C-alpha positions, 0 to 999 in steps of 0.5 A: 861426478857433476851434481848438476846432471842429477835429477835426484838422490836416493839415500838408503839409511837416510835417518842416520846422523851422517847420512842426513847431513849429506841429504840436507846438503843435496836438498840445499843445493836444489837436488830432489832428495828421497830416502828409506829408513827402517823406522821413523825418528825425530830426525827423519821427521825433520827431514820430511819437514824440510821437503825430503820424501822418506819411506819406512817400507823396504819395498820396490813399490816405495821407490819413486818411479823417477828414480827407477826409470832413469838410473843414469842421472840418479845417485844412490847413497848407502851406508854399510849399516843397511842389512845385506838382504835389504830389498832396495839395496839389492835392486839398486846393486843388481840393476847397476845403479850408481851407488856410492857409500856415504863416505865417498860422497862426503869426500867428493863434496869436500875435496875442493875445500880447505878441510879440518878433519876430526877423527878419534874413537871418542870425542870426535862429534863434540870436538868437530862441533866445537871447532865449527862453532868457534870458527863460525862465531869468530866470523869465518866462512865455514861449512860443517858435516857433523855426527850429531845435532849441535845445540847451537844450530839444531842441525848436523849440517852448517852451510857456508855463505856462497856469496862470501869472497872468503874461501870456505873452511869445511869441518868434517867429522872423520868417522873410522867405522868402515874406514870411512875417514880414508875417503877425506882430504884433510889439510888440518887433522885432529885425532882425539883417541885411538882406543880399540873399537869396531873390532868387527871391522878391523879384527884387532886394535893394531889394524885400527891403529894402522888405519889411523896412521893412514888417515894421518898420511892423507895430510899434505906436506904442509899439513897440521896434526893435533893429536891427544898425547895417549893417542900419539903413544899408540901410533907405531911411528915417530917420524911424521916428515914435514907435518907440524905435529902438536900433542895435547892433554890434561895436565901434560903435553905441549898443549895442556889444560891447567887449573881445571875447576869442575862446576855443576854448570861449567868447567873452567881451565887455563889453556897453556902452550909454548906460544900461548897462555889463555887463563880462565876459559869457561866451557859450559859443556861439563866433563874433563874429557870435554876440557881435553876436546876444547884444547884441540878446538882452541888450538885450531882457532889459534891456527886460523888466527882467531883472537883471544877474545873471540876464542873466549866468546866462542868457547863459552857460547858453545852449547854442546851436542845433543846426547853428549853430556846433555843435562836434561834437568838439574833442579829440586826433583833431581839431576838427569843427564843423557849421553851417547857413551857406548865404549868403556873409555867413554863411560869411564870418562863420563861417569868420572866427570859426573861424580866430580860434579856431584861428589856427595850424591848417589849416582844411578846409571842406566846403560844399554849395550850397543852391538853384540860384538862390542859387548863381547869384545869389551865385556870386562871393560864395560863392567869396570867402567860402569862400577864407577856408578853407585847403582847400575841398571842394564837394558838388553843389547841394542843389536843395530846391524848385527844378528844375535851371538849365542851367549852374548847378552847384557847379563854377562856384564853383571858379575864384573860390576862391583856397584852395591846395587845392580839389576837387569830391567826391560825397557817396558819395566824401566819407568816403573822401576825408576818411579820406585827408586827416584834416584838423586843423580840419574844418567842414561848411556848408550848409542841404541834406541835408549834415546827414545826413553829420554823424554819419558824419563824426564816427564816421569821425574817432573811428576815427582814431589 
């Protein structure tokens, strides 16, 4: 498809983090962008401020006439998160508009660029953002399509310099949901993890693993794969042909982190491989899992010939991603950290790191389960992971794209949680409950609308004596 033929692009689900990055790209190249989303959010407001028109009413009347009347030269971009009964989606499908999934469009945009694809059931957003920042910080001509809002650039899109004679490198978060990552064309790939997830899409963990292998097979013969050591063990193969395969991990592996020191504001570690030793690297985004993410980012920087001094500067200046181990406050009134963790392994890694940072303080975790199917499939794992906290507060399940499943609710996690204090709270009652408890170290976890509570919680803590 030739972009210069388009008079407009219309997004169904424009407020999604991946969708909004592509919307920003089209807006940047001068193609008018319109879109629908179910509810306003800080992200949709930002898109509107950037000149895009967004509607929150699922109606044919809110679709611009220019879109409806000239279907030959309009592109409709949609996400599977849109319900099948969506009025606008059905209109576009019934009238044979040119519909493409977000993943297809991303693949088309990046197909002509040298691509670094970062995949994994956990860690891909932070890792891809870290890679993008380190390359850009070192002066590389890069573009990036990310699954979160980077704190360094306050955006999920980084645009390359079209005037630069150096061919751009594009860093792409390769999302396994709905097999989206199979639409990409990576030259260098990272696989951070291959833990069971999205079983509503894949059916079982084996099918998920098969699709990660298909993603790796997208690499060209001279491609390079950086893969976390446990993820490598889960693959059903030992032969990768002509690919260069490097495994990394904490404490072991070809590429590893040694002498890790956990601080309350940063983690310090040594990068060790057969070819390179870099001592005393500083990462100001805490977490043992983020140290592991940094191993792949440093490895990619070395792959592109970036000098040690630039690597140090890039890593230390990386400020993280919104809602990924985001420290909202750390003062005399308490500690409050917000994180997107919505899978048992993510929660386990996050809470383990928080406990290492504050070993002598009581840790209170507020968790909003995401999806009925995920809660059902991993109930035991959620309970076990949450038990790392001293106190657990559960909110109702955020359904996202799903209808309720009988017998599946947040309460089903309670019996398996071994923390000394645990309770179920509604979002409406949460602030009052916290005002009575006044926790020392508080964390919020989840991929739903729990993010709408972050600022109110932080404002509440500010009022405490």
